[in-house]
N, CA, C, O and the ligand as a Tripos MOL2 file, in Angstrom:
@<TRIPOS>MOLECULE
protein
  253   251    64     0     0
PROTEIN
NO_CHARGES

@<TRIPOS>ATOM
      1 N          84.7750  159.4620   64.4440 N.3       1 MET1
      2 CA         86.2100  159.2240   64.4700 C.3       1 MET1
      3 C          86.5590  158.3940   65.6940 C.2       1 MET1
      4 O          86.9410  158.9340   66.7330 O.2       1 MET1
      5 N          86.4320  157.1400   65.5730 N.am      2 ALA2
      6 CA         86.7680  156.2640   66.6840 C.3       2 ALA2
      7 C          88.2740  156.0490   66.7310 C.2       2 ALA2
      8 O          88.8910  155.6020   65.7650 O.2       2 ALA2
      9 N          88.8410  156.3780   67.8740 N.am      3 SER3
     10 CA         90.2810  156.1810   68.0250 C.3       3 SER3
     11 C          90.5760  154.8520   68.7350 C.2       3 SER3
     12 O          91.6360  154.6610   69.3300 O.2       3 SER3
     13 N          89.6270  153.9740   68.6500 N.am      4 ASN4
     14 CA         89.7850  152.7030   69.3380 C.3       4 ASN4
     15 C          90.4010  151.6840   68.3760 C.2       4 ASN4
     16 O          89.6930  150.9910   67.6440 O.2       4 ASN4
     17 N          91.6940  151.6110   68.3950 N.am      5 THR5
     18 CA         92.3850  150.7250   67.4600 C.3       5 THR5
     19 C          92.9500  149.5230   68.2010 C.2       5 THR5
     20 O          94.1550  149.4130   68.4280 O.2       5 THR5
     21 N          92.0610  148.6470   68.5620 N.am      6 GLN6
     22 CA         92.5180  147.4520   69.2510 C.3       6 GLN6
     23 C          93.0090  146.4330   68.2210 C.2       6 GLN6
     24 O          92.2980  146.0760   67.2810 O.2       6 GLN6
     25 N          94.2000  145.9950   68.4190 N.am      7 THR7
     26 CA         94.7710  144.9960   67.5130 C.3       7 THR7
     27 C          95.0340  143.6750   68.2250 C.2       7 THR7
     28 O          95.7330  142.7970   67.7190 O.2       7 THR7
     29 N          94.4580  143.5650   69.4030 N.am      8 ASN8
     30 CA         94.6800  142.3290   70.1430 C.3       8 ASN8
     31 C          94.0080  141.1590   69.4250 C.2       8 ASN8
     32 O          92.9380  141.3080   68.8360 O.2       8 ASN8
     33 N          94.6370  140.0250   69.4830 N.am      9 GLU9
     34 CA         94.0070  138.8270   68.9340 C.3       9 GLU9
     35 C          92.8930  138.4040   69.8760 C.2       9 GLU9
     36 O          93.1390  137.9190   70.9800 O.2       9 GLU9
     37 N          91.7010  138.5920   69.4320 N.am     10 ASN10
     38 CA         90.5500  138.3450   70.2940 C.3      10 ASN10
     39 C          89.6920  137.2410   69.7030 C.2      10 ASN10
     40 O          88.4630  137.3090   69.7160 O.2      10 ASN10
     41 N          90.3540  136.2370   69.1920 N.am     11 THR11
     42 CA         89.6090  135.1940   68.4850 C.3      11 THR11
     43 C          89.0120  134.1670   69.4360 C.2      11 THR11
     44 O          88.0060  133.5360   69.1130 O.2      11 THR11
     45 N          89.6190  133.9930   70.6020 N.am     12 GLN12
     46 CA         89.0740  133.0230   71.5400 C.3      12 GLN12
     47 C          88.5810  133.7220   72.7920 C.2      12 GLN12
     48 O          89.3640  134.1870   73.6200 O.2      12 GLN12
     49 N          87.2800  133.7840   72.9080 N.am     13 GLU13
     50 CA         86.6930  134.4840   74.0380 C.3      13 GLU13
     51 C          86.5750  133.5710   75.2500 C.2      13 GLU13
     52 O          86.5440  134.0370   76.3890 O.2      13 GLU13
     53 N          86.5090  132.2720   74.9970 N.am     14 LEU14
     54 CA         86.3380  131.3390   76.0970 C.3      14 LEU14
     55 C          87.6820  130.7540   76.4900 C.2      14 LEU14
     56 O          88.5320  130.5080   75.6350 O.2      14 LEU14
     57 N          87.8720  130.5350   77.7640 N.am     15 PRO15
     58 CA         89.1140  129.8880   78.1920 C.3      15 PRO15
     59 C          89.1410  128.4470   77.7070 C.2      15 PRO15
     60 O          88.0820  127.8650   77.4700 O.2      15 PRO15
     61 N          90.3030  127.8630   77.5550 N.am     16 PRO16
     62 CA         90.3760  126.4690   77.1030 C.3      16 PRO16
     63 C          89.7080  125.5520   78.1100 C.2      16 PRO16
     64 O          89.7820  125.7790   79.3180 O.2      16 PRO16
     65 N          89.0710  124.5390   77.6150 N.am     17 HIS17
     66 CA         88.3870  123.6060   78.5010 C.3      17 HIS17
     67 C          89.3960  122.9030   79.3910 C.2      17 HIS17
     68 O          90.4810  122.5160   78.9570 O.2      17 HIS17
     69 N          89.0170  122.7550   80.6080 N.am     18 LYS18
     70 CA         89.8960  122.0420   81.5300 C.3      18 LYS18
     71 C          89.1930  120.7630   81.9680 C.2      18 LYS18
     72 O          87.9660  120.6990   82.0420 O.2      18 LYS18
     73 N          89.9850  119.7700   82.2500 N.am     19 THR19
     74 CA         89.4600  118.4930   82.6980 C.3      19 THR19
     75 C          89.7810  118.3140   84.1720 C.2      19 THR19
     76 O          90.9190  118.4860   84.6080 O.2      19 THR19
     77 N          88.7580  117.9680   84.9160 N.am     20 VAL20
     78 CA         88.9180  117.7830   86.3510 C.3      20 VAL20
     79 C          88.5180  116.3660   86.7050 C.2      20 VAL20
     80 O          87.4050  115.9300   86.4110 O.2      20 VAL20
     81 N          89.4280  115.6540   87.3350 N.am     21 HIS21
     82 CA         89.1140  114.2890   87.7740 C.3      21 HIS21
     83 C          88.5670  114.3470   89.1920 C.2      21 HIS21
     84 O          89.1580  114.9500   90.0870 O.2      21 HIS21
     85 N          87.4330  113.7060   89.3650 N.am     22 VAL22
     86 CA         86.7770  113.7440   90.6640 C.3      22 VAL22
     87 C          86.5270  112.3200   91.1350 C.2      22 VAL22
     88 O          86.5660  111.3710   90.3520 O.2      22 VAL22
     89 N          86.2710  112.1930   92.4230 N.am     23 SER23
     90 CA         86.0590  110.8650   93.0020 C.3      23 SER23
     91 C          84.6450  110.7100   93.5390 C.2      23 SER23
     92 O          84.2990  109.6650   94.0910 O.2      23 SER23
     93 N          83.8320  111.7390   93.3820 N.am     24 GLU24
     94 CA         82.4670  111.6660   93.8820 C.3      24 GLU24
     95 C          81.4970  111.9130   92.7400 C.2      24 GLU24
     96 O          81.8710  112.4360   91.6900 O.2      24 GLU24
     97 N          80.2520  111.5310   92.9600 N.am     25 GLU25
     98 CA         79.2640  111.6760   91.8910 C.3      25 GLU25
     99 C          78.7050  113.0870   91.8080 C.2      25 GLU25
    100 O          78.0210  113.4370   90.8470 O.2      25 GLU25
    101 N          78.9970  113.8890   92.8150 N.am     26 ARG26
    102 CA         78.5540  115.2750   92.7630 C.3      26 ARG26
    103 C          79.7650  116.1780   92.7980 C.2      26 ARG26
    104 O          80.6420  116.0240   93.6480 O.2      26 ARG26
    105 N          79.8130  117.1160   91.8790 N.am     27 VAL27
    106 CA         80.9570  118.0160   91.8000 C.3      27 VAL27
    107 C          80.4810  119.4470   91.9050 C.2      27 VAL27
    108 O          79.3250  119.7510   91.6100 O.2      27 VAL27
    109 N          81.3540  120.3050   92.3160 N.am     28 SER28
    110 CA         81.0460  121.7230   92.3780 C.3      28 SER28
    111 C          82.0690  122.4770   91.5500 C.2      28 SER28
    112 O          83.2110  122.0420   91.4040 O.2      28 SER28
    113 N          81.6470  123.6110   91.0110 N.am     29 CYS29
    114 CA         82.5480  124.4060   90.1840 C.3      29 CYS29
    115 C          82.2190  125.8730   90.3550 C.2      29 CYS29
    116 O          81.0520  126.2640   90.3530 O.2      29 CYS29
    117 N          83.2420  126.6720   90.5000 N.am     30 ASN30
    118 CA         83.0400  128.1270   90.5230 C.3      30 ASN30
    119 C          83.9430  128.8070   89.5110 C.2      30 ASN30
    120 O          84.1610  130.0170   89.5680 O.2      30 ASN30
    121 N          84.4600  128.0230   88.5910 N.am     31 GLY31
    122 CA         85.2770  128.5840   87.5320 C.3      31 GLY31
    123 C          86.6640  129.0060   87.9830 C.2      31 GLY31
    124 O          87.3960  129.6550   87.2360 O.2      31 GLY31
    125 N          87.0180  128.6400   89.1920 N.am     32 GLY32
    126 CA         88.3430  128.9980   89.6800 C.3      32 GLY32
    127 C          88.3430  130.2740   90.5060 C.2      32 GLY32
    128 O          89.3670  130.6600   91.0690 O.2      32 GLY32
    129 N          87.1960  130.9230   90.5730 N.am     33 GLY33
    130 CA         87.1010  132.1380   91.3680 C.3      33 GLY33
    131 C          87.7380  133.3270   90.6760 C.2      33 GLY33
    132 O          88.2670  133.2080   89.5710 O.2      33 GLY33
    133 N          87.6830  134.4510   91.3210 N.am     34 GLY34
    134 CA         88.2880  135.6530   90.7580 C.3      34 GLY34
    135 C          87.5140  136.1660   89.5530 C.2      34 GLY34
    136 O          86.3170  135.9170   89.4090 O.2      34 GLY34
    137 N          88.2170  136.8820   88.6970 N.am     35 ALA35
    138 CA         87.5840  137.5120   87.5490 C.3      35 ALA35
    139 C          87.0620  136.4920   86.5480 C.2      35 ALA35
    140 O          86.1070  136.7560   85.8160 O.2      35 ALA35
    141 N          87.6970  135.3230   86.5220 N.am     36 LEU36
    142 CA         87.2880  134.3010   85.5700 C.3      36 LEU36
    143 C          86.2710  133.3430   86.1710 C.2      36 LEU36
    144 O          85.8470  132.3910   85.5160 O.2      36 LEU36
    145 N          85.8870  133.5870   87.3910 N.am     37 GLY37
    146 CA         84.9990  132.6730   88.0790 C.3      37 GLY37
    147 C          83.5420  132.8850   87.7100 C.2      37 GLY37
    148 O          83.2030  133.7470   86.8990 O.2      37 GLY37
    149 N          82.6930  132.0820   88.3230 N.am     38 HIS38
    150 CA         81.2460  132.1950   88.1270 C.3      38 HIS38
    151 C          80.5850  131.7010   89.3970 C.2      38 HIS38
    152 O          81.2610  131.1400   90.2600 O.2      38 HIS38
    153 N          79.2820  131.8940   89.5370 N.am     39 PRO39
    154 CA         78.6030  131.4330   90.7500 C.3      39 PRO39
    155 C          78.8470  129.9450   90.9840 C.2      39 PRO39
    156 O          78.9350  129.1570   90.0420 O.2      39 PRO39
    157 N          78.9520  129.5880   92.2300 N.am     40 LEU40
    158 CA         79.1940  128.1910   92.5760 C.3      40 LEU40
    159 C          77.9950  127.3480   92.1800 C.2      40 LEU40
    160 O          76.8590  127.6380   92.5560 O.2      40 LEU40
    161 N          78.2650  126.3120   91.4220 N.am     41 VAL41
    162 CA         77.1930  125.4270   90.9660 C.3      41 VAL41
    163 C          77.5970  123.9880   91.2360 C.2      41 VAL41
    164 O          78.7790  123.6610   91.3460 O.2      41 VAL41
    165 N          76.5890  123.1450   91.3380 N.am     42 TYR42
    166 CA         76.8400  121.7230   91.5800 C.3      42 TYR42
    167 C          76.2960  120.9150   90.4160 C.2      42 TYR42
    168 O          75.2750  121.2620   89.8230 O.2      42 TYR42
    169 N          76.9870  119.8450   90.1010 N.am     43 TYR43
    170 CA         76.5390  118.9680   89.0190 C.3      43 TYR43
    171 C          76.6080  117.5250   89.4890 C.2      43 TYR43
    172 O          77.5040  117.1380   90.2380 O.2      43 TYR43
    173 N          75.6630  116.7550   89.0420 N.am     44 ASP44
    174 CA         75.7270  115.3100   89.2480 C.3      44 ASP44
    175 C          76.3050  114.6810   87.9850 C.2      44 ASP44
    176 O          75.8910  115.0080   86.8730 O.2      44 ASP44
    177 N          77.2530  113.7880   88.1640 N.am     45 LEU45
    178 CA         77.8380  113.1300   87.0010 C.3      45 LEU45
    179 C          76.7850  112.2560   86.3250 C.2      45 LEU45
    180 O          75.9150  111.6950   86.9910 O.2      45 LEU45
    181 N          76.8660  112.1470   85.0240 N.am     46 ASP46
    182 CA         75.8940  111.3420   84.2820 C.3      46 ASP46
    183 C          76.2660  109.8660   84.3690 C.2      46 ASP46
    184 O          77.1780  109.4940   85.1080 O.2      46 ASP46
    185 N          75.5740  109.0410   83.6280 N.am     47 VAL47
    186 CA         75.7930  107.5980   83.7040 C.3      47 VAL47
    187 C          77.2040  107.2270   83.2540 C.2      47 VAL47
    188 O          77.7060  106.1580   83.6010 O.2      47 VAL47
    189 N          77.8300  108.0890   82.4990 N.am     48 ASN48
    190 CA         79.1920  107.8280   82.0410 C.3      48 ASN48
    191 C          80.2380  108.3540   83.0300 C.2      48 ASN48
    192 O          81.4420  108.2460   82.8000 O.2      48 ASN48
    193 N          79.7490  108.9240   84.1300 N.am     49 GLY49
    194 CA         80.6910  109.4700   85.1050 C.3      49 GLY49
    195 C          81.2890  110.7800   84.6510 C.2      49 GLY49
    196 O          82.4190  111.1090   85.0120 O.2      49 GLY49
    197 N          80.5350  111.5370   83.8560 N.am     50 GLU50
    198 CA         81.0660  112.7940   83.3480 C.3      50 GLU50
    199 C          80.0570  113.9160   83.5550 C.2      50 GLU50
    200 O          78.8550  113.6810   83.6770 O.2      50 GLU50
    201 N          80.5690  115.1300   83.5930 N.am     51 ALA51
    202 CA         79.7130  116.3000   83.6670 C.3      51 ALA51
    203 C          80.4450  117.4740   83.0360 C.2      51 ALA51
    204 O          81.6730  117.5460   83.0620 O.2      51 ALA51
    205 N          79.6720  118.3890   82.4700 N.am     52 HIS52
    206 CA         80.2730  119.5880   81.9020 C.3      52 HIS52
    207 C          79.6970  120.8090   82.6120 C.2      52 HIS52
    208 O          78.4920  120.9020   82.8420 O.2      52 HIS52
    209 N          80.5630  121.7220   82.9450 N.am     53 CYS53
    210 CA         80.0910  122.9310   83.5970 C.3      53 CYS53
    211 C          79.4040  123.8180   82.5670 C.2      53 CYS53
    212 O          79.9390  124.0930   81.4930 O.2      53 CYS53
    213 N          78.2010  124.2560   82.9310 N.am     54 PHE54
    214 CA         77.4370  125.1030   82.0220 C.3      54 PHE54
    215 C          78.1110  126.4590   81.8170 C.2      54 PHE54
    216 O          77.9700  127.0730   80.7590 O.2      54 PHE54
    217 N          78.8280  126.9150   82.8100 N.am     55 TYR55
    218 CA         79.4320  128.2400   82.7390 C.3      55 TYR55
    219 C          80.7880  128.2320   82.0320 C.2      55 TYR55
    220 O          80.9990  128.9620   81.0640 O.2      55 TYR55
    221 N          81.6910  127.4060   82.5220 N.am     56 CYS56
    222 CA         83.0810  127.5050   82.0510 C.3      56 CYS56
    223 C          83.5000  126.2830   81.2210 C.2      56 CYS56
    224 O          84.6590  126.1710   80.8210 O.2      56 CYS56
    225 N          82.5660  125.3810   80.9680 N.am     57 SER57
    226 CA         82.8290  124.2180   80.1060 C.3      57 SER57
    227 C          83.8740  123.2710   80.7000 C.2      57 SER57
    228 O          84.4550  122.4520   79.9870 O.2      57 SER57
    229 N          84.1040  123.3870   81.9780 N.am     58 ALA58
    230 CA         85.0180  122.4290   82.6050 C.3      58 ALA58
    231 C          84.4410  121.0220   82.4580 C.2      58 ALA58
    232 O          83.2300  120.8190   82.5440 O.2      58 ALA58
    233 N          85.3130  120.0770   82.2390 N.am     59 HIS59
    234 CA         84.8920  118.6960   82.0070 C.3      59 HIS59
    235 C          85.2790  117.8650   83.2210 C.2      59 HIS59
    236 O          86.4570  117.7220   83.5490 O.2      59 HIS59
    237 N          84.2610  117.3210   83.8810 N.am     60 PHE60
    238 CA         84.5110  116.5260   85.0830 C.3      60 PHE60
    239 C          84.4090  115.0430   84.7230 C.2      60 PHE60
    240 O          83.4670  114.6120   84.0570 O.2      60 PHE60
    241 N          85.3760  114.2940   85.1690 N.am     61 ILE61
    242 CA         85.3920  112.8550   84.9080 C.3      61 ILE61
    243 C          85.6730  112.1310   86.2050 C.2      61 ILE61
    244 O          86.5970  112.4720   86.9430 O.2      61 ILE61
    245 N          84.8570  111.1230   86.4680 N.am     62 ARG62
    246 CA         85.0910  110.3320   87.6710 C.3      62 ARG62
    247 C          86.3080  109.4400   87.4630 C.2      62 ARG62
    248 O          86.4780  108.8360   86.4040 O.2      62 ARG62
    249 N          87.1250  109.3700   88.4590 N.am     63 LYS63
    250 CA         88.3390  108.5570   88.3770 C.3      63 LYS63
    251 C          88.0020  107.0880   88.1820 C.2      63 LYS63
    252 O          88.9030  106.2540   88.0920 O.2      63 LYS63
    253 ZN         82.6390  126.0400   85.9560 Zn       64 ZN64
@<TRIPOS>BOND
     1     1     2 1
     2     2     3 1
     3     3     4 2
     4     3     5 am
     5     5     6 1
     6     6     7 1
     7     7     8 2
     8     7     9 am
     9     9    10 1
    10    10    11 1
    11    11    12 2
    12    11    13 am
    13    13    14 1
    14    14    15 1
    15    15    16 2
    16    15    17 am
    17    17    18 1
    18    18    19 1
    19    19    20 2
    20    19    21 am
    21    21    22 1
    22    22    23 1
    23    23    24 2
    24    23    25 am
    25    25    26 1
    26    26    27 1
    27    27    28 2
    28    27    29 am
    29    29    30 1
    30    30    31 1
    31    31    32 2
    32    31    33 am
    33    33    34 1
    34    34    35 1
    35    35    36 2
    36    35    37 am
    37    37    38 1
    38    38    39 1
    39    39    40 2
    40    39    41 am
    41    41    42 1
    42    42    43 1
    43    43    44 2
    44    43    45 am
    45    45    46 1
    46    46    47 1
    47    47    48 2
    48    47    49 am
    49    49    50 1
    50    50    51 1
    51    51    52 2
    52    51    53 am
    53    53    54 1
    54    54    55 1
    55    55    56 2
    56    55    57 am
    57    57    58 1
    58    58    59 1
    59    59    60 2
    60    59    61 am
    61    61    62 1
    62    62    63 1
    63    63    64 2
    64    63    65 am
    65    65    66 1
    66    66    67 1
    67    67    68 2
    68    67    69 am
    69    69    70 1
    70    70    71 1
    71    71    72 2
    72    71    73 am
    73    73    74 1
    74    74    75 1
    75    75    76 2
    76    75    77 am
    77    77    78 1
    78    78    79 1
    79    79    80 2
    80    79    81 am
    81    81    82 1
    82    82    83 1
    83    83    84 2
    84    83    85 am
    85    85    86 1
    86    86    87 1
    87    87    88 2
    88    87    89 am
    89    89    90 1
    90    90    91 1
    91    91    92 2
    92    91    93 am
    93    93    94 1
    94    94    95 1
    95    95    96 2
    96    95    97 am
    97    97    98 1
    98    98    99 1
    99    99   100 2
   100    99   101 am
   101   101   102 1
   102   102   103 1
   103   103   104 2
   104   103   105 am
   105   105   106 1
   106   106   107 1
   107   107   108 2
   108   107   109 am
   109   109   110 1
   110   110   111 1
   111   111   112 2
   112   111   113 am
   113   113   114 1
   114   114   115 1
   115   115   116 2
   116   115   117 am
   117   117   118 1
   118   118   119 1
   119   119   120 2
   120   119   121 am
   121   121   122 1
   122   122   123 1
   123   123   124 2
   124   123   125 am
   125   125   126 1
   126   126   127 1
   127   127   128 2
   128   127   129 am
   129   129   130 1
   130   130   131 1
   131   131   132 2
   132   131   133 am
   133   133   134 1
   134   134   135 1
   135   135   136 2
   136   135   137 am
   137   137   138 1
   138   138   139 1
   139   139   140 2
   140   139   141 am
   141   141   142 1
   142   142   143 1
   143   143   144 2
   144   143   145 am
   145   145   146 1
   146   146   147 1
   147   147   148 2
   148   147   149 am
   149   149   150 1
   150   150   151 1
   151   151   152 2
   152   151   153 am
   153   153   154 1
   154   154   155 1
   155   155   156 2
   156   155   157 am
   157   157   158 1
   158   158   159 1
   159   159   160 2
   160   159   161 am
   161   161   162 1
   162   162   163 1
   163   163   164 2
   164   163   165 am
   165   165   166 1
   166   166   167 1
   167   167   168 2
   168   167   169 am
   169   169   170 1
   170   170   171 1
   171   171   172 2
   172   171   173 am
   173   173   174 1
   174   174   175 1
   175   175   176 2
   176   175   177 am
   177   177   178 1
   178   178   179 1
   179   179   180 2
   180   179   181 am
   181   181   182 1
   182   182   183 1
   183   183   184 2
   184   183   185 am
   185   185   186 1
   186   186   187 1
   187   187   188 2
   188   187   189 am
   189   189   190 1
   190   190   191 1
   191   191   192 2
   192   191   193 am
   193   193   194 1
   194   194   195 1
   195   195   196 2
   196   195   197 am
   197   197   198 1
   198   198   199 1
   199   199   200 2
   200   199   201 am
   201   201   202 1
   202   202   203 1
   203   203   204 2
   204   203   205 am
   205   205   206 1
   206   206   207 1
   207   207   208 2
   208   207   209 am
   209   209   210 1
   210   210   211 1
   211   211   212 2
   212   211   213 am
   213   213   214 1
   214   214   215 1
   215   215   216 2
   216   215   217 am
   217   217   218 1
   218   218   219 1
   219   219   220 2
   220   219   221 am
   221   221   222 1
   222   222   223 1
   223   223   224 2
   224   223   225 am
   225   225   226 1
   226   226   227 1
   227   227   228 2
   228   227   229 am
   229   229   230 1
   230   230   231 1
   231   231   232 2
   232   231   233 am
   233   233   234 1
   234   234   235 1
   235   235   236 2
   236   235   237 am
   237   237   238 1
   238   238   239 1
   239   239   240 2
   240   239   241 am
   241   241   242 1
   242   242   243 1
   243   243   244 2
   244   243   245 am
   245   245   246 1
   246   246   247 1
   247   247   248 2
   248   247   249 am
   249   249   250 1
   250   250   251 1
   251   251   252 2
@<TRIPOS>SUBSTRUCTURE
     1 MET1         2 RESIDUE 1 A MET
     2 ALA2         6 RESIDUE 1 A ALA
     3 SER3        10 RESIDUE 1 A SER
     4 ASN4        14 RESIDUE 1 A ASN
     5 THR5        18 RESIDUE 1 A THR
     6 GLN6        22 RESIDUE 1 A GLN
     7 THR7        26 RESIDUE 1 A THR
     8 ASN8        30 RESIDUE 1 A ASN
     9 GLU9        34 RESIDUE 1 A GLU
    10 ASN10       38 RESIDUE 1 A ASN
    11 THR11       42 RESIDUE 1 A THR
    12 GLN12       46 RESIDUE 1 A GLN
    13 GLU13       50 RESIDUE 1 A GLU
    14 LEU14       54 RESIDUE 1 A LEU
    15 PRO15       58 RESIDUE 1 A PRO
    16 PRO16       62 RESIDUE 1 A PRO
    17 HIS17       66 RESIDUE 1 A HIS
    18 LYS18       70 RESIDUE 1 A LYS
    19 THR19       74 RESIDUE 1 A THR
    20 VAL20       78 RESIDUE 1 A VAL
    21 HIS21       82 RESIDUE 1 A HIS
    22 VAL22       86 RESIDUE 1 A VAL
    23 SER23       90 RESIDUE 1 A SER
    24 GLU24       94 RESIDUE 1 A GLU
    25 GLU25       98 RESIDUE 1 A GLU
    26 ARG26      102 RESIDUE 1 A ARG
    27 VAL27      106 RESIDUE 1 A VAL
    28 SER28      110 RESIDUE 1 A SER
    29 CYS29      114 RESIDUE 1 A CYS
    30 ASN30      118 RESIDUE 1 A ASN
    31 GLY31      122 RESIDUE 1 A GLY
    32 GLY32      126 RESIDUE 1 A GLY
    33 GLY33      130 RESIDUE 1 A GLY
    34 GLY34      134 RESIDUE 1 A GLY
    35 ALA35      138 RESIDUE 1 A ALA
    36 LEU36      142 RESIDUE 1 A LEU
    37 GLY37      146 RESIDUE 1 A GLY
    38 HIS38      150 RESIDUE 1 A HIS
    39 PRO39      154 RESIDUE 1 A PRO
    40 LEU40      158 RESIDUE 1 A LEU
    41 VAL41      162 RESIDUE 1 A VAL
    42 TYR42      166 RESIDUE 1 A TYR
    43 TYR43      170 RESIDUE 1 A TYR
    44 ASP44      174 RESIDUE 1 A ASP
    45 LEU45      178 RESIDUE 1 A LEU
    46 ASP46      182 RESIDUE 1 A ASP
    47 VAL47      186 RESIDUE 1 A VAL
    48 ASN48      190 RESIDUE 1 A ASN
    49 GLY49      194 RESIDUE 1 A GLY
    50 GLU50      198 RESIDUE 1 A GLU
    51 ALA51      202 RESIDUE 1 A ALA
    52 HIS52      206 RESIDUE 1 A HIS
    53 CYS53      210 RESIDUE 1 A CYS
    54 PHE54      214 RESIDUE 1 A PHE
    55 TYR55      218 RESIDUE 1 A TYR
    56 CYS56      222 RESIDUE 1 A CYS
    57 SER57      226 RESIDUE 1 A SER
    58 ALA58      230 RESIDUE 1 A ALA
    59 HIS59      234 RESIDUE 1 A HIS
    60 PHE60      238 RESIDUE 1 A PHE
    61 ILE61      242 RESIDUE 1 A ILE
    62 ARG62      246 RESIDUE 1 A ARG
    63 LYS63      250 RESIDUE 1 A LYS
    64 ZN64       253 GROUP 0 **** ****
């Protein structure tokens, strides 16, 4: 007899992707810190000047 009647809309587990404009070829991301954060990681932008965070899917674009 589970009395766990959660009716919350739980269809999206991941936060919406955010786009971050950067001016350097190396970017860092910690997911914004706090409960939604993740370990600080660094990424090098690819040949297109873009990078995606492996943790939070943030999209980095060189200006
Ligand atoms: Zn991230």
